[in-house]
N, C-alpha and C positions, 0 to 999 in steps of 0.2 A: 613323232609329230602329233599323233592323235592324243596321247596321254597328256602332253604338255598343254594342248588346247583345253582339254577337259579340266585339268587342275586350275588353269587360269580362270576359267569360267566359274568354277566352284568357289575359288578364293574371292573373286569379285562379288559373287552373290553373298557370301558370308559378310564381307566388309560393308557392302552397301546396305544390307538388311540391318546390321548393327547400328549403322549411322542413322538410319531412318527411325529406329526405335528410340535412340538417344535424343532425337530432337522432337519426339512426340508426334510424328505423323500418324494419320489415321490407319487403323488396321487394314481397312479395305485397300488402301494404297499399297501397303506392304504385301498383301496377298496378291494383288495384281502384278506387282513386280516379281514376286516369286513364281507366279504362273508364267510370266514371260520367259524367265530363265528356264523354267521346266519345259516349256514348249521348245525353246532353243536347244536344250539338251536332247529332247526326243528327236528333233530334226537332225541333230548330229548323229544320233544312233541310226537313224534311217539312212543318212548319207553313208555311214560306214557299211551298213548292210548292202546298199546298192553297189558300192565300189569294191567291197571285199570279194564278191563273187564274180566280178566282171571278167577276170582272166580265165577263171574256171569255165565260165559259160562260153567264152570265145574259143578256147582250145577244143572243147567238145563239139561246138558247132563246126569247127574246121575238120576234125578227124573222126567224129563219131561214125559216119557212114563207112569210111574206110576200115575202121575197127570192126564193125559188124559184118563186113564182107571178108575179113581176114586179109586185107590188102595194105596194112600198115608197113611202111618201110623202116629201116633202122634210123634213117634221118628223121622220119616222123616221130619215132619212139623217143629220140633224144629231145626233140622240141617239146613233146608232151611232158617228159621228165622235168624239163626246165621250169615248167609252170609251178609245180609244187616245191622243187628243190632249190631254185634260185629266186623265186618271186614270193610264193605264198608262205612257205615254211622253211626257210634256209637255216634257221636256228636248230630246228629239229633234225635236219639232215646232218649238220655238224655233230650234234650230240649222238645221233644214231651211228654215224661212222666211227666216232670215238668209242662208243660202247661196243660196236662190232669188233673193234680191235682188241679191247681189253677182255672181251669175252673169250677170245682165243687163248688167253693166258691160262685158262682152266684146262687146257690140253697139254699134257707133259711134253709130247713130241714137238709142239710148237714153242712152248716156253723155253725148252732147252736150246733150240736153234737160236732164238732171240738172244738168250744169254751168251751163247757161244760167239755171236758177232761182236761182242764187247761194245756195242753201240747203245746198250741200255744199262751201262754200269757207272756212268758219270753224267753230271748235268751238261757238261760241254758236248759230249757225244750225242746225248739224247736230244738236246735242243736242236742240233743240226738235223738229226734223223726226223724229228717231228715236223720241222719246217719242210724238209724235202718230201716227206710222205704226203703232207697236205698239198703241196704244189703239184705233185704227180697225179694225185687222185682227182683234184679239182680241174686239172688240165683235161683229164678224160671226160669228166662230167660236162664242163663248160665249153670246150673247144670243139669245132665241127668234127663229128665222128668219121665223116668221109674225107676230111682234110681240105675242104673247099668252102669258102665263105661267099655268099652272094649278097652284094650290097650295091645300091645305086645302079642296078641293072647290069652289073658286071661281076664276073667270077674272079676271086682272088685265092691264091694258095695259102692254106693254113694247116700245115702238117704237125702242129704241136702235139695232138693226141697220139699220132703214130710215133713221134720221137719219144714221148713219155713211155709208151708201151715198150719200145725198143730198149730204153734205159732200164725199166723194171725187169724185163726178161734177162738182160745182161747181168744185172746185180744178183738176181735170184739164181742164176746159173753157177754162182760161186758157192752155193750151199746145197746140200742134199735135202730137198723138200719133197715129201711124199705128195703125190697127186691129190689124195683125199684131204690132206691138211690144207692144200691150196684151194681145193674146191669148197671146203668148209668155210674158209675165210671169205671167199666170194659169195657163198650163200648168205652169210650174215649181212653183207652189204645190201642185200635185197630184203631179207626177213626182218632185220632190226629196224630198218627204215619203215617198213609196213607196221611193225609192232608199235613203234613210237608214234607214228601218225594216228594209228587206231586208238591208242590210249591217251595221248597227250596233245594231238594236233587240234587246231581249231576246226578242222574238218578232216574227214577220212578220204583216202584216195578212192576214186571211182574204179570200176572194173576195167575201164580202158587204161587208166593210169597204172594200175597194177600190172597189166599185161605189158605195157610199154616199159615199165621198170625192169621186168624180167627180160624182155627183149634186149634192152640196152646192156645190162650186166652180163647176159649170156654171150653177146657179141664180144664184149671186153674179155670175158673168160676164154673164148676161142682164140683171140689175139694173144692172150697170155699162155696159150698152149695147154690149157686145162682140159682134161679129158672127162667124158661121162657127165656132162652138165645136164641135169633133168630138164625136161621140156615144158613142164607145167609147174605152177606154184605149189600145188598140192604135192606133187612128186618131190619138189625141192624141200618142202617142209618135212615130209616123211624121211627123206634121205638124211637131212641135218639131224633130226631127232635120233635116228638109228646110229649115226656117227657119234653123237654125244653120249648115248648110252654105252657105247663100246669103248670110247677113248677118254672120256672125261673122268678124272680121278685126282686124288691129292698127290702132290709132289712138291719138293722143296723149291724147284725151279719155278713152279706156279706162284708160290708165295713170294719169292724173291723179286720176280718181275712185276707182280701186281703191287707189292709194297713200294717198290721204287717208283712206279708209274704214278700211283696216287700221291706220294710225297712230292714228286717232281711237279706234277700239274697243279698242286696246291700252292706252289711257290709264287704263282702270279698274284696271290692275295697276300696282303700284309698281315703280320701277326696282331695288329691292332684290333682290339675288341674280340679277339679269338676268331677272326674271319678265316684264317688258314685252317684251323681245326674244324671249323664249321663246314668248310668245303670238303674236307676229307670225310666227314660223317655223311654228308649228302651223297657223295659218290658211292659210299658203301651201302647207303639205303637203296639206291637204284639197282644194285647188283641183285640178280635173281638168286634165290637160295642155293640152287645147285652150283652156281658159279662161286658164290660166297664160300660154300663148303669146300669146293675143290681147290680154291686158292688160300684156304685157311684164314680168311679175313674175320676179324672180330665183328660181332653184331652191334650196331649202335643202339642206344636206349630207345624205348618205344616212342618217346615224344619226338625223336628226330625223324621217325617214319611219318608221324603226323605232320610235322613241319615240312618235310620234303614233298609229301603228297599235296599239301596245301599250296606249296610253291608251284608245283607243276599244274595243278588245276587253275591257280590264279593266272599263270601265263596263258593257259588254254583259253580261258574265257575273256581275258584282256584282249588277246589278238582277235578273237571271234567278234566281240561286240564293241570294243572301244578303239582299237588301233586302225588307223587308215592304212590301206595297202602301200607297200613301198613303191617308190618312183623309179628305182633302179635295181637291177638284179644284184644279189649278194653272192660273191664268190671269193675264194682265197686268191685266185689269179684274175688278172684283168682279162676280160673277154674280148676287148678290142685288139685288133692286130697292132703290134708295136711298129715303130717307124721302120723304114726300109734300109737302115744303115747296114753296112757290110758285116759288122760284128755286133749284132743286136743282143742286148742283155735286158732281162726283164726283172721286175720287182713284184712281189706279192702285195696284196692289199691289206693283209692283217699280219701281226707279228706277235711272237711269244715273249717270254721274259728276257730271252737273249735275241736281239733284233736281227736275225739272219736275213740278209739280202735287202735290208732297209737302207735307202739312200741317206747319206749324211744330211742332217737338217741344217737349215740356215734361218736366221731371224727367229720368227715365232716357233717354227718347227724345232729349232735347236733348243729353245727354252722349254718346250713341251717335253722333249726327250730327257733333259736334265731334271725336270720336275718329276717325271715318272720314275727316274732312277732314285731321286731323293725320297719319294713316297714309298719305295719298295716294290713298285709294279714292274720294274725292269732291273736287269742285272748286268747292264752294259749299255754303252752309247754306240750308235751306228758308226762303223768304221771299217777299215780294211780287214780287221780280225773277224768281222762278221760278213765279209764279202759285200760291202755296201755298194760296189759297182754293179751288183745284180747277178742273176743266175742265167745259165744256159742249161736246157733240159738234159743234154748229153753229159753234163758234169755233175748232176745231182747224185748224192750218195755220200758214203764215208769219205773223209779227206784223202785217205790213201788210194781211193779209186777215182778221184776227181779228174785226173788227166788220162785215164785209161778207158779203153773200150769204145771210144768214139766211132771208130770205123764200123765195128760190129753193130753198134746202136743204129747208125744211119742206114746200114744195109737192111736191118730188120724193118726200120721205118719205111724204107722205100718199097720193100716187099708188100707191106700192108697198103701203102699209098698207091702202088701200081705204076709208078713212074719215078724217075730221078728227082731228088730234092736238092735244089740249089741254094745259093745265097738269098737271104741272109741266114737261113736255117742251117746250112752245112758249111762248116769250116774245117777243111782237111788238116789234120795234124799227124805228125809222125809218131803216134803212140803204138804200143805193141799189142794193145787189146788184151792184156793179161787179166 
């Protein structure tokens, strides 16, 4: 909204000044008009500055004293994380989580497991996996970590985070994943977000926000039964560095999984004007050299690094000085509780090239879906083949596991929640939990 306002102001200034010159108005009048527009622009910059830091100031006013005395709760930590992750810099969170995932591809033991699942070998499987991973991850981040929402002076049950954890634990139990590989992935969820905000965020995270981020993901790690989580950020950085030095090396599985991932994620861009190849080059440019070497990715030409750095710095300063803060939180999953129907199904808020869990459009939405398909931004129309009826958390995962494990998932969720979970979240089915 901020960028559109600025462009409109500049366009009007240009047109108006040109008209004044053409009809021969005095230069003093033109300068007065220009000064007026200049003052308006400066006032807009001041408005952005005042509003941009408002949430940052509010969250520190609320929790700074508790942080200094070491009394932050896990619920406090999640609320603090929301300020940067869902309000101030949600784009960077998405990029950081994506990069944290592909950075694990430089570890042969991880890339081999990913290839063995067969979920990264075709666009059909990968699209469903990416959609499911995004839903589960953002359910952790966005939904109440204690499973209870307080609104309008009353408490409501919201065990979505627990159910998502139960589902991830059940799915991962089907594969032999070393604890250190699991811990490394968790560490990147913390360290990459810090690195991206430090280097490319319109602001850096404060000491309190960094501690809250570690608290939040450490709690999620414990729920995922990860052992040996370092207690401080410095210890986590040291552990991750030692792990990379010991385990990161070249392997064909690294190359295969990285190549497929870059190619697949570039499909959201049309081939027109070389946009797809441009995206592939940008992704390779942001890869750190050790990751690039271990995955055997070719290095883009030097001018692509200049372009990529310019793009990232442009985004950084645009958000800092020109963009008004968002009015609503940005999340892959809806943060509001769904309706209380007996068989509630949910829909994500964003969709990939294959629109998994997107409701079938009607009217204008139908036209937009077909326009995106025609333009090459989508590879399908919402329908039953993409589960347009929506998702349930205990069903997320590969298609052959969709109807399995529900009982075990809910038992794990209830263990974390601390009490039985009823409708609409629990629907008993006679599955075998295989």
